[in-house]
Structure formats: C-alpha cells, structure tokens
C-alpha positions as CSV (number, residue, x, y, z in Angstrom):
1,M,282.4,-62.9,70.0
2,S,282.5,-60.1,72.5
3,T,279.7,-59.3,74.8
4,P,277.8,-56.1,73.9
5,P,278.0,-53.2,76.3
6,S,275.2,-53.2,78.9
7,Y,272.3,-50.7,78.4
8,H,273.9,-48.4,81.0
9,E,277.5,-48.7,79.5
10,Y,276.2,-48.0,76.0
11,H,274.4,-44.8,77.2
12,L,277.3,-43.7,79.4
13,A,279.6,-43.9,76.3
14,L,277.1,-41.7,74.3
15,L,277.0,-39.2,77.2
16,Q,280.8,-39.1,77.4
17,S,281.0,-38.5,73.7
18,L,278.5,-35.7,73.9
19,F,280.5,-34.1,76.8
20,D,283.7,-34.3,74.8
21,T,282.0,-32.8,71.7
22,I,280.6,-29.9,73.7
23,K,283.9,-29.3,75.5
24,A,285.6,-29.2,72.1
25,Q,283.2,-26.5,70.8
26,T,285.2,-23.6,72.3
27,A,283.7,-21.0,70.0
28,L,280.2,-22.2,71.1
29,L,281.2,-22.1,74.7
30,D,282.4,-18.5,74.4
31,Q,278.8,-17.4,73.6
32,V,277.7,-18.2,77.1
33,P,279.1,-16.3,80.1
34,E,282.2,-18.0,81.2
35,E,281.2,-18.6,84.9
36,S,277.9,-20.0,83.8
37,N,279.5,-22.3,81.3
38,E,282.2,-23.6,83.7
39,L,279.5,-24.4,86.3
40,F,277.5,-26.2,83.6
41,M,280.5,-28.3,82.4
42,E,281.3,-29.1,86.1
43,R,277.8,-30.4,86.6
44,F,278.0,-32.4,83.4
45,S,281.4,-33.9,84.5
46,E,279.9,-34.7,87.9
47,L,277.0,-36.5,86.2
48,L,279.4,-38.6,84.2
49,T,281.3,-39.6,87.4
50,Q,278.1,-40.4,89.3
51,L,276.9,-42.6,86.4
52,Q,280.3,-44.3,86.1
53,Q,280.0,-45.2,89.8
54,G,276.6,-46.7,89.2
55,D,274.6,-43.9,90.8
56,H,271.3,-44.3,89.0
57,D,269.7,-41.7,91.2
58,S,271.5,-39.1,89.0
59,L,269.1,-39.7,86.1
60,Y,267.1,-36.6,87.0
61,Q,270.3,-34.6,86.8
62,G,270.8,-36.1,83.4
63,Q,267.4,-34.9,82.3
64,D,268.3,-31.4,83.5
65,I,271.7,-31.4,81.7
66,L,270.2,-32.5,78.4
67,C,267.4,-30.0,78.6
68,Q,270.0,-27.3,79.4
69,I,272.0,-28.2,76.3
70,I,268.9,-27.8,74.2
71,A,268.2,-24.4,75.8
72,R,271.8,-23.1,76.1
73,Y,273.2,-24.4,72.9
74,P,270.4,-24.8,70.4
75,Q,272.8,-24.9,67.5
76,I,274.2,-28.2,68.7
77,A,271.0,-29.8,70.1
78,H,271.0,-32.0,67.0
79,L,274.2,-33.6,68.3
80,I,272.4,-35.1,71.3
81,P,272.0,-38.8,70.5
82,R,268.2,-39.6,70.6
83,D,269.0,-42.6,72.8
84,L,270.1,-40.2,75.6
85,L,266.7,-38.4,75.5
86,W,265.0,-41.8,76.0
87,Y,267.5,-43.0,78.6
88,F,267.0,-40.0,80.8
89,G,263.3,-39.7,80.0
90,G,261.1,-37.3,81.9
91,D,261.4,-33.8,80.5
92,C,263.7,-35.1,77.7
93,L,260.7,-36.9,76.2
94,H,259.2,-33.5,75.2
95,F,261.8,-33.3,72.5
96,M,260.8,-36.6,70.9
97,P,257.9,-37.2,68.5
98,D,255.4,-39.9,69.5
99,E,256.6,-42.3,66.7
100,E,260.1,-42.2,68.1
101,I,258.9,-42.8,71.6
102,A,257.0,-45.8,70.3
103,Q,260.2,-47.2,68.7
104,F,262.2,-46.8,72.0
105,Q,259.3,-48.4,74.0
106,L,259.5,-51.4,71.6
107,L,263.3,-51.6,72.1
108,D,262.8,-51.5,75.9
109,E,260.3,-54.4,75.7
110,H,262.8,-56.5,73.6
111,R,265.5,-55.7,76.1
112,A,263.3,-56.7,79.1
113,E,262.4,-60.0,77.3
114,A,266.1,-60.8,76.6
115,E,267.1,-60.0,80.2
116,A,264.3,-62.1,81.5
117,R,265.7,-65.0,79.5
118,G,269.2,-64.2,80.9
119,E,270.5,-63.2,77.5
120,A,272.7,-60.3,76.6
121,F,270.9,-57.6,74.6
122,D,272.8,-55.4,72.1
123,W,270.9,-52.2,72.3
124,E,272.8,-50.5,69.5
125,Q,272.3,-53.5,67.1
126,A,268.6,-53.8,67.9
127,R,268.1,-50.1,67.3
128,Q,269.8,-50.3,63.9
129,L,267.7,-53.3,62.9
130,L,264.6,-51.5,64.0
131,Q,265.5,-48.3,62.0
132,A,266.2,-50.4,58.9
133,H,262.6,-51.5,58.8
C-alpha cells in the first residue's frame, strides 16, 4: 500500500493542475492584456517553484494568486479546487461559505490528530468520506 501524498504535496499537485488548466485556456488568456497575463503567469509559475522547494513563506503569494484568478478570470473561478482556498487561507476564505470552512476545520483537526500519533493522513480520502456524510 502506497503512502498518501503529504498535505503539502496534495495541494501542490492541485495548484499545478490549476496552473496547467489556466495555461491551456488560450482564448481566456487573450481576454486579458498580454503583458499583464504574462506577468501573472510568471508569478504563478514562481509560486509553484517556491512551494516545490518547500518555501512555505510563499503562502501569502498563493492567496494573492487565487484571488487574482477569481477577479481576472471569473468564468473559470469554479475550476479552483476548494481545497486550495482553504490551504492558502486569508483572503481566500472570503470565497467560502461558513459550512464549508467548518468542514475544512474538522479535516484539519483530524490531520493534526493523525500527525500527533505519527500516522500518515490521507487528506483526499478523508475529504471524500466527509463529503459522503
């Protein structure tokens, strides 16, 4: 049985997928002035690199990037995984209803308990189980 990805790895994979999705939306990107869009995508790419290197100080930049996606590309805001809004927190939480925040808080508590016991915690599986109830 393979070890589930860490909390950080799981969210990094979601962020990479979101980046790839936005990059593939060329018609969408054409709606924003090219220079502005290139700068945004560069910042997004830098965020991915920083997080891959374990730079958790870049979480504020992640908040900024996600909030910009919602503002710049409202037609694809629904593609942002809800997990990323929670992961980056701060201003991103304004886009989550209270019930959803409560669910993520519960998941965080379960994760903390598992880590305190020295156990691996499968964030994705736990989230799916919680949503099934």
